[in-house]
TIVO-2410 file (N, C-alpha, C; in nm, 3 decimals):
# residues 153
REC num residu      c1      c2      c3 atome chaine
REC   1      M  -1.603   2.582   1.878     N      A
REC   1      M  -1.575   2.718   1.848    CA      A
REC   1      M  -1.582   2.806   1.981     C      A
REC   2      N  -1.671   2.777   2.066     N      A
REC   2      N  -1.682   2.849   2.187    CA      A
REC   2      N  -1.560   2.835   2.277     C      A
REC   3      E  -1.502   2.713   2.271     N      A
REC   3      E  -1.390   2.682   2.356    CA      A
REC   3      E  -1.268   2.771   2.313     C      A
REC   4      I  -1.255   2.786   2.174     N      A
REC   4      I  -1.142   2.868   2.129    CA      A
REC   4      I  -1.171   3.013   2.161     C      A
REC   5      M  -1.290   3.064   2.148     N      A
REC   5      M  -1.323   3.191   2.176    CA      A
REC   5      M  -1.302   3.224   2.323     C      A
REC   6      N  -1.330   3.123   2.414     N      A
REC   6      N  -1.309   3.141   2.553    CA      A
REC   6      N  -1.162   3.162   2.586     C      A
REC   7      Q  -1.083   3.079   2.512     N      A
REC   7      Q  -0.933   3.094   2.528    CA      A
REC   7      Q  -0.882   3.231   2.483     C      A
REC   8      I  -0.943   3.283   2.375     N      A
REC   8      I  -0.900   3.411   2.327    CA      A
REC   8      I  -0.946   3.517   2.424     C      A
REC   9      S  -1.064   3.507   2.478     N      A
REC   9      S  -1.114   3.594   2.577    CA      A
REC   9      S  -1.021   3.599   2.705     C      A
REC  10      W  -0.972   3.475   2.741     N      A
REC  10      W  -0.882   3.475   2.859    CA      A
REC  10      W  -0.753   3.550   2.834     C      A
REC  11      Q  -0.704   3.526   2.707     N      A
REC  11      Q  -0.581   3.600   2.660    CA      A
REC  11      Q  -0.607   3.750   2.661     C      A
REC  12      I  -0.708   3.798   2.616     N      A
REC  12      I  -0.753   3.933   2.608    CA      A
REC  12      I  -0.750   3.994   2.757     C      A
REC  13      E  -0.817   3.930   2.849     N      A
REC  13      E  -0.822   3.983   2.987    CA      A
REC  13      E  -0.694   3.984   3.056     C      A
REC  14      S  -0.612   3.887   3.033     N      A
REC  14      S  -0.482   3.892   3.097    CA      A
REC  14      S  -0.376   3.986   3.024     C      A
REC  15      L  -0.406   4.009   2.900     N      A
REC  15      L  -0.324   4.118   2.837    CA      A
REC  15      L  -0.354   4.255   2.889     C      A
REC  16      K  -0.486   4.286   2.911     N      A
REC  16      K  -0.525   4.404   2.969    CA      A
REC  16      K  -0.467   4.425   3.102     C      A
REC  17      Q  -0.451   4.319   3.182     N      A
REC  17      Q  -0.384   4.338   3.314    CA      A
REC  17      Q  -0.237   4.362   3.292     C      A
REC  18      L  -0.179   4.305   3.193     N      A
REC  18      L  -0.043   4.332   3.171    CA      A
REC  18      L  -0.018   4.474   3.120     C      A
REC  19      F  -0.107   4.524   3.032     N      A
REC  19      F  -0.105   4.669   2.990    CA      A
REC  19      F  -0.090   4.765   3.107     C      A
REC  20      R  -0.167   4.730   3.215     N      A
REC  20      R  -0.169   4.821   3.324    CA      A
REC  20      R  -0.039   4.822   3.399     C      A
REC  21      R   0.055   4.733   3.374     N      A
REC  21      R   0.179   4.722   3.444    CA      A
REC  21      R   0.281   4.795   3.369     C      A
REC  22      V   0.253   4.839   3.242     N      A
REC  22      V   0.353   4.906   3.162    CA      A
REC  22      V   0.368   5.055   3.203     C      A
REC  23      S   0.490   5.091   3.239     N      A
REC  23      S   0.517   5.233   3.287    CA      A
REC  23      S   0.526   5.323   3.159     C      A
REC  24      F   0.505   5.446   3.186     N      A
REC  24      F   0.526   5.547   3.084    CA      A
REC  24      F   0.671   5.539   3.024     C      A
REC  25      F   0.761   5.521   3.117     N      A
REC  25      F   0.904   5.513   3.074    CA      A
REC  25      F   0.937   5.390   2.988     C      A
REC  26      S   0.874   5.284   3.007     N      A
REC  26      S   0.892   5.166   2.930    CA      A
REC  26      S   0.844   5.167   2.791     C      A
REC  27      M   0.754   5.255   2.763     N      A
REC  27      M   0.690   5.254   2.628    CA      A
REC  27      M   0.781   5.269   2.514     C      A
REC  28      E   0.895   5.336   2.521     N      A
REC  28      E   0.987   5.362   2.410    CA      A
REC  28      E   1.096   5.264   2.419     C      A
REC  29      Q   1.101   5.176   2.517     N      A
REC  29      Q   1.213   5.069   2.529    CA      A
REC  29      Q   1.185   4.957   2.422     C      A
REC  30      E   1.293   4.911   2.369     N      A
REC  30      E   1.276   4.801   2.272    CA      A
REC  30      E   1.244   4.678   2.364     C      A
REC  31      I   1.165   4.586   2.318     N      A
REC  31      I   1.136   4.462   2.402    CA      A
REC  31      I   1.250   4.367   2.393     C      A
REC  32      Y   1.332   4.375   2.292     N      A
REC  32      Y   1.467   4.301   2.288    CA      A
REC  32      Y   1.546   4.386   2.191     C      A
REC  33      P   1.675   4.381   2.199     N      A
REC  33      P   1.765   4.455   2.117    CA      A
REC  33      P   1.730   4.450   1.971     C      A
REC  34      G   1.703   4.563   1.909     N      A
REC  34      G   1.666   4.565   1.768    CA      A
REC  34      G   1.534   4.536   1.734     C      A
REC  35      G   1.448   4.503   1.838     N      A
REC  35      G   1.298   4.468   1.815    CA      A
REC  35      G   1.211   4.591   1.824     C      A
REC  36      R   1.085   4.563   1.826     N      A
REC  36      R   0.972   4.659   1.848    CA      A
REC  36      R   0.996   4.724   1.983     C      A
REC  37      T   0.947   4.857   1.992     N      A
REC  37      T   0.936   4.917   2.120    CA      A
REC  37      T   0.817   4.851   2.185     C      A
REC  38      C   0.808   4.886   2.315     N      A
REC  38      C   0.688   4.832   2.385    CA      A
REC  38      C   0.568   4.889   2.324     C      A
REC  39      Q   0.567   5.013   2.303     N      A
REC  39      Q   0.447   5.085   2.237    CA      A
REC  39      Q   0.406   5.023   2.117     C      A
REC  40      E   0.504   4.983   2.025     N      A
REC  40      E   0.478   4.917   1.895    CA      A
REC  40      E   0.420   4.788   1.927     C      A
REC  41      L   0.461   4.708   2.022     N      A
REC  41      L   0.410   4.579   2.054    CA      A
REC  41      L   0.269   4.591   2.100     C      A
REC  42      L   0.237   4.682   2.187     N      A
REC  42      L   0.097   4.708   2.241    CA      A
REC  42      L   0.011   4.744   2.121     C      A
REC  43      N   0.059   4.829   2.037     N      A
REC  43      N  -0.028   4.867   1.917    CA      A
REC  43      N  -0.056   4.747   1.839     C      A
REC  44      H   0.045   4.666   1.818     N      A
REC  44      H   0.030   4.534   1.743    CA      A
REC  44      H  -0.075   4.442   1.805     C      A
REC  45      I  -0.061   4.428   1.929     N      A
REC  45      I  -0.148   4.338   2.007    CA      A
REC  45      I  -0.289   4.374   1.999     C      A
REC  46      V  -0.324   4.508   2.021     N      A
REC  46      V  -0.464   4.546   2.032    CA      A
REC  46      V  -0.541   4.527   1.898     C      A
REC  47      L  -0.457   4.544   1.788     N      A
REC  47      L  -0.525   4.530   1.655    CA      A
REC  47      L  -0.530   4.381   1.610     C      A
REC  48      L  -0.452   4.297   1.674     N      A
REC  48      L  -0.436   4.154   1.624    CA      A
REC  48      L  -0.563   4.081   1.600     C      A
REC  49      P  -0.663   4.077   1.698     N      A
REC  49      P  -0.783   3.994   1.664    CA      A
REC  49      P  -0.850   4.040   1.526     C      A
REC  50      E  -0.869   4.170   1.514     N      A
REC  50      E  -0.935   4.222   1.388    CA      A
REC  50      E  -0.847   4.214   1.272     C      A
REC  51      A  -0.718   4.232   1.286     N      A
REC  51      A  -0.631   4.240   1.168    CA      A
REC  51      A  -0.613   4.092   1.118     C      A
REC  52      D  -0.605   3.996   1.210     N      A
REC  52      D  -0.594   3.856   1.167    CA      A
REC  52      D  -0.727   3.805   1.108     C      A
REC  53      Y  -0.838   3.860   1.160     N      A
REC  53      Y  -0.963   3.818   1.103    CA      A
REC  53      Y  -0.969   3.875   0.960     C      A
REC  54      R  -0.926   3.996   0.941     N      A
REC  54      R  -0.924   4.049   0.811    CA      A
REC  54      R  -0.836   3.967   0.712     C      A
REC  55      L  -0.728   3.930   0.768     N      A
REC  55      L  -0.635   3.832   0.686    CA      A
REC  55      L  -0.713   3.711   0.650     C      A
REC  56      S  -0.787   3.661   0.745     N      A
REC  56      S  -0.866   3.536   0.716    CA      A
REC  56      S  -0.966   3.555   0.610     C      A
REC  57      Q  -1.003   3.675   0.584     N      A
REC  57      Q  -1.106   3.711   0.481    CA      A
REC  57      Q  -1.039   3.757   0.354     C      A
REC  58      G  -0.902   3.736   0.343     N      A
REC  58      G  -0.832   3.766   0.216    CA      A
REC  58      G  -0.780   3.905   0.199     C      A
REC  59      A  -0.772   3.982   0.312     N      A
REC  59      A  -0.723   4.116   0.303    CA      A
REC  59      A  -0.571   4.120   0.245     C      A
REC  60      S  -0.546   4.220   0.168     N      A
REC  60      S  -0.415   4.231   0.099    CA      A
REC  60      S  -0.313   4.287   0.203     C      A
REC  61      K  -0.190   4.280   0.175     N      A
REC  61      K  -0.083   4.345   0.251    CA      A
REC  61      K  -0.106   4.495   0.266     C      A
REC  62      E  -0.152   4.558   0.163     N      A
REC  62      E  -0.170   4.694   0.155    CA      A
REC  62      E  -0.288   4.733   0.249     C      A
REC  63      E  -0.399   4.653   0.239     N      A
REC  63      E  -0.513   4.680   0.325    CA      A
REC  63      E  -0.473   4.670   0.474     C      A
REC  64      I  -0.390   4.572   0.506     N      A
REC  64      I  -0.353   4.557   0.646    CA      A
REC  64      I  -0.257   4.667   0.689     C      A
REC  65      D  -0.161   4.713   0.605     N      A
REC  65      D  -0.074   4.813   0.628    CA      A
REC  65      D  -0.154   4.943   0.655     C      A
REC  66      Q  -0.249   4.972   0.581     N      A
REC  66      Q  -0.331   5.098   0.593    CA      A
REC  66      Q  -0.404   5.092   0.722     C      A
REC  67      F  -0.469   4.972   0.755     N      A
REC  67      F  -0.549   4.953   0.875    CA      A
REC  67      F  -0.452   4.987   0.998     C      A
REC  68      T  -0.339   4.915   0.999     N      A
REC  68      T  -0.250   4.931   1.117    CA      A
REC  68      T  -0.185   5.074   1.124     C      A
REC  69      H  -0.156   5.133   1.012     N      A
REC  69      H  -0.099   5.272   1.015    CA      A
REC  69      H  -0.202   5.364   1.079     C      A
REC  70      Y  -0.334   5.357   1.028     N      A
REC  70      Y  -0.431   5.445   1.088    CA      A
REC  70      Y  -0.434   5.446   1.229     C      A
REC  71      W  -0.453   5.323   1.294     N      A
REC  71      W  -0.479   5.301   1.432    CA      A
REC  71      W  -0.356   5.333   1.514     C      A
REC  72      Q  -0.230   5.316   1.465     N      A
REC  72      Q  -0.119   5.332   1.543    CA      A
REC  72      Q  -0.101   5.483   1.588     C      A
REC  73      K  -0.160   5.573   1.520     N      A
REC  73      K  -0.158   5.710   1.553    CA      A
REC  73      K  -0.261   5.737   1.663     C      A
REC  74      E  -0.361   5.660   1.677     N      A
REC  74      E  -0.473   5.688   1.769    CA      A
REC  74      E  -0.452   5.634   1.904     C      A
REC  75      L  -0.363   5.533   1.914     N      A
REC  75      L  -0.358   5.460   2.045    CA      A
REC  75      L  -0.245   5.520   2.133     C      A
REC  76      T  -0.285   5.611   2.219     N      A
REC  76      T  -0.183   5.687   2.296    CA      A
REC  76      T  -0.201   5.669   2.440     C      A
REC  77      S  -0.288   5.599   2.486     N      A
REC  77      S  -0.303   5.576   2.640    CA      A
REC  77      S  -0.339   5.433   2.668     C      A
REC  78      T  -0.309   5.383   2.796     N      A
REC  78      T  -0.347   5.253   2.828    CA      A
REC  78      T  -0.506   5.232   2.815     C      A
REC  79      E  -0.583   5.328   2.852     N      A
REC  79      E  -0.724   5.318   2.832    CA      A
REC  79      E  -0.765   5.303   2.688     C      A
REC  80      M  -0.705   5.382   2.599     N      A
REC  80      M  -0.736   5.358   2.459    CA      A
REC  80      M  -0.688   5.224   2.409     C      A
REC  81      L  -0.575   5.179   2.449     N      A
REC  81      L  -0.524   5.041   2.409    CA      A
REC  81      L  -0.631   4.939   2.449     C      A
REC  82      E  -0.668   4.942   2.583     N      A
REC  82      E  -0.762   4.837   2.626    CA      A
REC  82      E  -0.892   4.848   2.548     C      A
REC  83      A  -0.947   4.974   2.532     N      A
REC  83      A  -1.072   4.982   2.454    CA      A
REC  83      A  -1.065   4.937   2.309     C      A
REC  84      R  -0.949   4.955   2.245     N      A
REC  84      R  -0.934   4.907   2.114    CA      A
REC  84      R  -0.910   4.764   2.106     C      A
REC  85      L  -0.847   4.695   2.212     N      A
REC  85      L  -0.839   4.554   2.220    CA      A
REC  85      L  -0.976   4.497   2.236     C      A
REC  86      D  -1.065   4.550   2.317     N      A
REC  86      D  -1.198   4.502   2.337    CA      A
REC  86      D  -1.271   4.517   2.207     C      A
REC  87      L  -1.264   4.625   2.129     N      A
REC  87      L  -1.331   4.651   2.004    CA      A
REC  87      L  -1.284   4.544   1.896     C      A
REC  88      S  -1.153   4.518   1.899     N      A
REC  88      S  -1.096   4.426   1.807    CA      A
REC  88      S  -1.143   4.278   1.836     C      A
REC  89      F  -1.159   4.247   1.951     N      A
REC  89      F  -1.204   4.113   1.997    CA      A
REC  89      F  -1.365   4.110   1.968     C      A
REC  90      S  -1.438   4.212   1.990     N      A
REC  90      S  -1.578   4.214   1.965    CA      A
REC  90      S  -1.604   4.198   1.814     C      A
REC  91      I  -1.525   4.257   1.731     N      A
REC  91      I  -1.543   4.242   1.578    CA      A
REC  91      I  -1.520   4.094   1.545     C      A
REC  92      L  -1.419   4.040   1.602     N      A
REC  92      L  -1.387   3.891   1.573    CA      A
REC  92      L  -1.500   3.807   1.615     C      A
REC  93      K  -1.544   3.827   1.743     N      A
REC  93      K  -1.659   3.739   1.798    CA      A
REC  93      K  -1.784   3.756   1.713     C      A
REC  94      D  -1.823   3.874   1.677     N      A
REC  94      D  -1.933   3.901   1.612    CA      A
REC  94      D  -1.925   3.840   1.461     C      A
REC  95      A  -1.809   3.847   1.398     N      A
REC  95      A  -1.792   3.784   1.269    CA      A
REC  95      A  -1.810   3.639   1.279     C      A
REC  96      Y  -1.758   3.575   1.381     N      A
REC  96      Y  -1.764   3.427   1.389    CA      A
REC  96      Y  -1.905   3.386   1.436     C      A
REC  97      K  -1.969   3.463   1.508     N      A
REC  97      K  -2.105   3.434   1.549    CA      A
REC  97      K  -2.200   3.416   1.434     C      A
REC  98      E  -2.178   3.494   1.320     N      A
REC  98      E  -2.251   3.489   1.201    CA      A
REC  98      E  -2.226   3.373   1.113     C      A
REC  99      L  -2.117   3.304   1.133     N      A
REC  99      L  -2.081   3.197   1.037    CA      A
REC  99      L  -2.163   3.062   1.056     C      A
REC 100      E  -2.205   3.015   0.948     N      A
REC 100      E  -2.275   2.887   0.946    CA      A
REC 100      E  -2.170   2.773   0.957     C      A
REC 101      P  -2.200   2.658   1.008     N      A
REC 101      P  -2.102   2.555   1.018    CA      A
REC 101      P  -2.023   2.521   0.890     C      A
REC 102      E  -2.097   2.517   0.783     N      A
REC 102      E  -2.029   2.492   0.656    CA      A
REC 102      E  -1.928   2.604   0.626     C      A
REC 103      E  -1.954   2.729   0.661     N      A
REC 103      E  -1.861   2.834   0.629    CA      A
REC 103      E  -1.732   2.823   0.714     C      A
REC 104      L  -1.744   2.761   0.823     N      A
REC 104      L  -1.613   2.746   0.902    CA      A
REC 104      L  -1.514   2.660   0.823     C      A
REC 105      M  -1.567   2.579   0.733     N      A
REC 105      M  -1.466   2.493   0.668    CA      A
REC 105      M  -1.416   2.549   0.537     C      A
REC 106      V  -1.465   2.666   0.500     N      A
REC 106      V  -1.413   2.730   0.376    CA      A
REC 106      V  -1.274   2.779   0.402     C      A
REC 107      K  -1.187   2.750   0.309     N      A
REC 107      K  -1.048   2.791   0.315    CA      A
REC 107      K  -1.030   2.918   0.236     C      A
REC 108      T  -0.954   3.006   0.294     N      A
REC 108      T  -0.905   3.134   0.236    CA      A
REC 108      T  -0.754   3.132   0.232     C      A
REC 109      T  -0.702   3.212   0.147     N      A
REC 109      T  -0.558   3.214   0.133    CA      A
REC 109      T  -0.508   3.350   0.170     C      A
REC 110      S  -0.405   3.358   0.249     N      A
REC 110      S  -0.349   3.495   0.289    CA      A
REC 110      S  -0.267   3.545   0.183     C      A
REC 111      Y  -0.232   3.672   0.188     N      A
REC 111      Y  -0.149   3.733   0.081    CA      A
REC 111      Y  -0.012   3.673   0.068     C      A
REC 112      W   0.031   3.610   0.173     N      A
REC 112      W   0.161   3.538   0.154    CA      A
REC 112      W   0.157   3.400   0.115     C      A
REC 113      G   0.025   3.343   0.102     N      A
REC 113      G   0.002   3.209   0.037    CA      A
REC 113      G  -0.039   3.104   0.135     C      A
REC 114      T  -0.054   3.128   0.268     N      A
REC 114      T  -0.095   3.034   0.357    CA      A
REC 114      T  -0.249   3.013   0.341     C      A
REC 115      K  -0.292   2.889   0.347     N      A
REC 115      K  -0.438   2.856   0.322    CA      A
REC 115      K  -0.489   2.779   0.445     C      A
REC 116      Y  -0.602   2.844   0.510     N      A
REC 116      Y  -0.659   2.789   0.621    CA      A
REC 116      Y  -0.816   2.796   0.613     C      A
REC 117      N  -0.881   2.705   0.684     N      A
REC 117      N  -1.025   2.735   0.695    CA      A
REC 117      N  -1.043   2.827   0.822     C      A
REC 118      Q  -1.173   2.862   0.836     N      A
REC 118      Q  -1.196   2.967   0.942    CA      A
REC 118      Q  -1.168   2.921   1.084     C      A
REC 119      K  -1.188   2.792   1.103     N      A
REC 119      K  -1.154   2.735   1.236    CA      A
REC 119      K  -1.007   2.740   1.261     C      A
REC 120      E  -0.927   2.707   1.164     N      A
REC 120      E  -0.784   2.712   1.164    CA      A
REC 120      E  -0.729   2.860   1.190     C      A
REC 121      W  -0.801   2.952   1.119     N      A
REC 121      W  -0.756   3.094   1.140    CA      A
REC 121      W  -0.788   3.131   1.287     C      A
REC 122      L  -0.888   3.089   1.341     N      A
REC 122      L  -0.905   3.115   1.491    CA      A
REC 122      L  -0.798   3.068   1.573     C      A
REC 123      L  -0.757   2.950   1.551     N      A
REC 123      L  -0.636   2.902   1.628    CA      A
REC 123      L  -0.511   2.981   1.597     C      A
REC 124      V  -0.499   3.024   1.482     N      A
REC 124      V  -0.381   3.115   1.447    CA      A
REC 124      V  -0.389   3.240   1.527     C      A
REC 125      I  -0.512   3.296   1.539     N      A
REC 125      I  -0.535   3.416   1.621    CA      A
REC 125      I  -0.494   3.392   1.769     C      A
REC 126      L  -0.544   3.280   1.821     N      A
REC 126      L  -0.513   3.238   1.966    CA      A
REC 126      L  -0.364   3.232   1.984     C      A
REC 127      T  -0.291   3.158   1.899     N      A
REC 127      T  -0.153   3.142   1.914    CA      A
REC 127      T  -0.070   3.270   1.896     C      A
REC 128      H  -0.120   3.354   1.797     N      A
REC 128      H  -0.058   3.488   1.775    CA      A
REC 128      H  -0.065   3.567   1.904     C      A
REC 129      L  -0.187   3.570   1.972     N      A
REC 129      L  -0.202   3.653   2.076    CA      A
REC 129      L  -0.119   3.595   2.194     C      A
REC 130      S  -0.118   3.465   2.207     N      A
REC 130      S  -0.031   3.405   2.311    CA      A
REC 130      S   0.120   3.438   2.305     C      A
REC 131      H   0.166   3.432   2.171     N      A
REC 131      H   0.303   3.465   2.140    CA      A
REC 131      H   0.337   3.605   2.193     C      A
REC 132      H   0.248   3.700   2.150     N      A
REC 132      H   0.287   3.843   2.185    CA      A
REC 132      H   0.252   3.868   2.344     C      A
REC 133      R   0.167   3.797   2.403     N      A
REC 133      R   0.144   3.811   2.547    CA      A
REC 133      R   0.274   3.766   2.616     C      A
REC 134      S   0.330   3.661   2.574     N      A
REC 134      S   0.454   3.613   2.640    CA      A
REC 134      S   0.564   3.713   2.618     C      A
REC 135      Q   0.575   3.774   2.495     N      A
REC 135      Q   0.673   3.878   2.478    CA      A
REC 135      Q   0.663   3.993   2.574     C      A
REC 136      L   0.543   4.033   2.590     N      A
REC 136      L   0.513   4.151   2.682    CA      A
REC 136      L   0.540   4.110   2.830     C      A
REC 137      Y   0.492   3.985   2.871     N      A
REC 137      Y   0.523   3.940   3.006    CA      A
REC 137      Y   0.673   3.941   3.031     C      A
REC 138      T   0.745   3.877   2.943     N      A
REC 138      T   0.895   3.872   2.948    CA      A
REC 138      T   0.964   4.011   2.963     C      A
REC 139      F   0.917   4.098   2.877     N      A
REC 139      F   0.965   4.231   2.873    CA      A
REC 139      F   0.938   4.302   3.028     C      A
REC 140      L   0.816   4.291   3.059     N      A
REC 140      L   0.792   4.355   3.192    CA      A
REC 140      L   0.873   4.287   3.299     C      A
REC 141      K   0.895   4.163   3.303     N      A
REC 141      K   0.966   4.092   3.405    CA      A
REC 141      K   1.118   4.144   3.400     C      A
REC 142      T   1.174   4.164   3.277     N      A
REC 142      T   1.305   4.205   3.266    CA      A
REC 142      T   1.324   4.356   3.299     C      A
REC 143      E   1.203   4.432   3.306     N      A
REC 143      E   1.214   4.573   3.346    CA      A
REC 143      E   1.191   4.573   3.501     C      A
REC 144      G   1.183   4.461   3.563     N      A
REC 144      G   1.167   4.459   3.705    CA      A
REC 144      G   1.034   4.469   3.760     C      A
REC 145      E   0.929   4.457   3.673     N      A
REC 145      E   0.793   4.470   3.728    CA      A
REC 145      E   0.757   4.335   3.808     C      A
REC 146      Q   0.696   4.360   3.918     N      A
REC 146      Q   0.635   4.250   3.997    CA      A
REC 146      Q   0.488   4.226   3.928     C      A
REC 147      I   0.477   4.106   3.873     N      A
REC 147      I   0.356   4.078   3.799    CA      A
REC 147      I   0.282   3.963   3.867     C      A
REC 148      D   0.152   3.994   3.901     N      A
REC 148      D   0.059   3.892   3.959    CA      A
REC 148      D  -0.048   3.854   3.875     C      A
REC 149      V  -0.023   3.855   3.750     N      A
REC 149      V  -0.123   3.819   3.640    CA      A
REC 149      V  -0.122   3.677   3.616     C      A
REC 150      K  -0.234   3.612   3.630     N      A
REC 150      K  -0.249   3.472   3.596    CA      A
REC 150      K  -0.242   3.452   3.443     C      A
REC 151      L  -0.148   3.373   3.390     N      A
REC 151      L  -0.140   3.356   3.250    CA      A
REC 151      L  -0.222   3.226   3.196     C      A
REC 152      F  -0.267   3.144   3.292     N      A
REC 152      F  -0.348   3.036   3.254    CA      A
REC 152      F  -0.455   3.009   3.354     C      A
REC 153      E  -0.570   2.955   3.316     N      A
REC 153      E  -0.687   2.932   3.401    CA      A
REC 153      E  -0.649   2.814   3.501     C      A
***
């Protein structure tokens, strides 16, 4: 478990470095035609560890929608985005720290029907973060940003 948390931590730190490369003018740009804006992507990323944890605990679509709707209004600066990402990751870490080994094997079902144990959910969170980090990195590169952020250890 620690290995997966370490990889998530690495993703979080590199994401925060990428956040600092986003210009004010890029925030309303779509990351690809017809897709999310950069601001929407950042809002999604910072809530992801906590939101996906909530999903792993059986949260309904309505609960997740309410959670994300509330926070999207609050995240208006890079500093707030970074702080919220740190909080989201802390909530995830604290929740997993409390789990007993047998609890890691308990399967829960998402509102769309996917069934994973808690260890598998953690891998889902890692890959979800990696996916969106790649989107952000690619967007910044296409916007002409010079990026010196290490994406892997």
